[in-house]
C-alpha positions in Angstrom: 15.1 8.5 15.2 11.7 6.9 14.8 9.9 9.9 16.3 11.7 12.1 13.9 10.7 10.0 10.9 7.0 10.1 12.1 7.2 13.9 12.4 8.8 14.2 8.9 6.0 12.1 7.5 3.3 14.1 9.2 4.7 17.4 8.3 5.3 16.4 4.6 1.6 15.3 4.4 0.4 18.6 5.7 2.9 20.5 3.5 1.7 18.7 0.4 -2.0 19.6 1.0 -1.0 23.2 1.7 1.1 23.3 -1.4 -1.6 21.8 -3.6 -4.2 24.2 -2.2 -1.9 27.2 -3.0 -0.9 25.6 -6.4 2.8 25.6 -5.4 3.6 22.7 -7.7 7.4 22.7 -7.0 6.9 22.4 -3.2 4.3 19.6 -3.8 6.8 17.7 -6.0 9.4 17.9 -3.2 7.2 16.8 -0.3 4.9 14.3 -2.0 7.3 11.3 -1.8 8.6 12.1 1.7 5.9 10.5 3.8 6.3 7.0 2.3 10.1 7.3 2.2 10.1 8.2 5.9 7.7 5.3 6.6 10.0 3.0 4.7 12.9 4.0 7.0 10.7 3.7 10.0 9.7 0.2 8.8 13.2 -1.0 8.5 14.1 0.2 11.9 11.1 -1.1 13.7 10.7 -4.5 12.1 13.8 -6.0 10.4 13.4 -9.1 8.3 12.4 -10.3 4.9 8.7 -9.6 5.0 9.0 -6.1 6.5 11.8 -5.6 4.0 9.4 -6.3 1.2 7.0 -3.8 2.6 9.8 -1.2 2.9 10.6 -1.9 -0.7 7.0 -1.4 -1.7 7.1 2.0 0.2 10.2 3.1 -1.7 8.7 2.1 -5.0 5.5 4.0 -4.1 7.8 7.0 -3.4 9.2 6.7 -6.9 5.7 6.5 -8.3 4.7 9.6 -6.4 7.6 11.5 -7.9 6.9 10.3 -11.4 3.2 11.2 -11.3 3.9 14.6 -9.9 6.6 15.4 -12.3 4.6 15.2 -15.5 1.4 13.7 -16.8 3.5 12.0 -19.6 5.2 9.8 -16.9 1.9 8.3 -15.8 2.7 4.9 -17.3 6.1 4.8 -15.5 4.4 5.8 -12.3 1.8 3.0 -12.9 4.6 0.5 -13.3 6.3 1.6 -10.1 3.2 1.2 -8.1 2.5 -2.1 -9.8 5.9 -3.3 -8.5 5.0 -2.0 -5.1 1.8 -4.0 -5.0 3.8 -7.1 -6.0 6.1 -6.5 -3.1 3.2 -6.1 -0.7 1.5 -9.2 -2.1 4.6 -11.3 -1.6 5.0 -10.0 2.0 1.4 -10.9 2.8 1.7 -14.3 1.1 4.8 -15.2 3.1 3.0 -14.3 6.3 -0.3 -16.1 5.4 0.2 -18.7 2.6 -3.4 -20.1 2.8 -5.3 -19.9 -0.5 -8.6 -18.2 0.8 -10.3 -18.8 -2.6 -13.6 -17.1 -1.8 -11.8 -13.9 -0.8 -9.8 -14.0 -4.0 -13.0 -14.4 -6.0 -14.5 -11.3 -4.2 -11.4 -9.2 -5.2 -11.5 -10.6 -8.7 -15.2 -9.6 -9.1 -14.3 -6.1 -7.9 -11.4 -5.9 -10.4 -13.5 -7.0 -13.3 -16.3 -4.5 -12.4 -13.9 -1.7 -12.0 -12.2 -2.4 -15.3 -15.5 -2.6 -17.2 -16.4 0.8 -15.8 -13.0 2.3 -16.8 -12.7 0.5 -20.2 -14.5 3.1 -22.5 -12.1 5.9 -21.5 -8.8 3.9 -21.4 -7.8 3.9 -25.1 -4.2 2.7 -25.4 -4.0 2.4 -21.6 -6.4 -0.6 -21.5 -3.7 -3.2 -21.2 -1.5 -1.5 -18.6 -4.5 -0.6 -16.5 -5.8 -4.2 -16.8 -2.4 -5.5 -15.5 -2.4 -2.9 -12.7 -6.0 -3.8 -11.6 -5.1 -7.5 -11.6 -2.1 -6.9 -9.4 -3.7 -4.5 -6.9 -6.7 -6.9 -6.5 -4.2 -9.7 -5.9 -2.7 -7.5 -3.1 -6.2 -7.1 -1.7 -6.8 -10.8 -1.8 -3.5 -11.6 0.0 -4.4 -9.1 2.6 -7.9 -10.6 3.2 -6.3 -14.0 3.3 -4.4 -13.0 6.5 -7.6 -13.2 8.5 -7.4 -16.5 10.5 -3.7 -16.9 9.8 -2.2 -14.0 11.7 -3.3 -12.1 14.8 -6.5 -10.2 14.3 -5.0 -6.8 14.8 -2.3 -7.3 12.1 -4.8 -8.8 9.7 -7.2 -5.9 10.2 -4.5 -3.3 9.6 -3.4 -5.1 6.4 -6.9 -5.3 5.1 -7.7 -1.7 6.0 -4.5 -0.5 4.4 -5.0 -2.6 1.2 -8.7 -1.6 0.8 -7.8 2.0 1.4 -5.1 1.9 -1.2 -7.6 0.3 -3.6 -10.1 3.0 -2.9 -7.5 5.6 -3.6 -6.6 4.1 -7.0 -10.3 3.7 -7.8 -10.9 7.4 -7.2 -7.8 8.4 -9.2 -8.8 6.2 -12.1 -12.4 7.4 -12.1 -11.2 11.0 -12.0 -8.7 10.4 -14.9 -10.7 8.1 -17.2 -14.3 8.4 -16.4 -15.5 11.6 -14.7 -13.5 14.5 -13.2 -14.1 14.8 -9.5 -13.6 18.2 -7.8 -12.2 16.8 -4.5 -10.4 13.8 -6.2 -6.8 15.0 -5.5 -7.5 15.4 -1.8 -9.4 12.1 -1.5 -6.7 10.2 -3.5 -3.9 11.3 -1.3 -5.8 10.9 2.0 -6.8 7.3 1.3 -3.4 6.6 -0.3 -1.5 7.6 2.8 -4.0 5.8 5.1 -3.4 2.7 3.0 0.3 2.9 3.2 0.3 3.4 6.9 -2.1 0.5 7.5 0.1 -1.9 5.4 3.2 -0.8 7.2 1.7 -1.0 10.7 0.3 -4.5 9.9 3.7 -5.8 9.3 5.1 -4.2 12.4 2.2 -5.5 14.5 2.7 -9.1 13.2 6.5 -8.9 13.8 5.8 -7.6 17.3 3.3 -10.4 18.0 5.9 -13.0 16.9 8.6 -11.5 19.1 6.4 -11.5 22.2 5.5 -15.2 21.9 6.7 -16.9 25.0 9.4 -19.5 24.2 8.7 -23.1 25.1 9.6 -24.1 28.6 12.7 -26.2 28.8 12.0 -29.9 29.1 12.7 -31.5 32.5 15.1 -34.3 32.5 13.4 -37.7 32.8 13.8 -39.6 35.9 16.2 -42.5 35.8 
């Protein structure tokens, strides 16, 4: 079943790029949410539990956001809300795994969010407040991913950070293309970095769960001599 889900995700990604290139919008609409939805099912099968469940929820919310953004430009705000909720789910999953504050890493993400918003602000118009909220949440997600370094195994933390930063890069390209300056290759770059981000986030949770499962149990205590 897991191999089938991986195959579905991969084929859907390829189909989306082909459909976009051929301007087959109906096909693109159908296949765009499939990779993250297949990844959500894979996630639930591979790593059960609360924290993986939050990541699976984030993936499903992302699939809803994909669908809303592809349906119509007028649904952009609803799509933004769906992705905002997804980032909240990811942030909580990261926080539960690594509750340390990591203040300096948070300040780095805050500085990036402020700089990005200032660049976007002239073109936002009525979208200024929703975009500000979204930037705050996605930077929080990046902060909580960075906070995993030193608290969870290095491989899991690296996948989380790589996924979070790739997702942030995807949204930065999307926002720049929409509100600042149209970019010719933006749709391709947005989806490539977006899917890379989702895969990294999902694999980080599975890697952490796998590491926890393989920890050797404590040896039984020997009875004390009389």
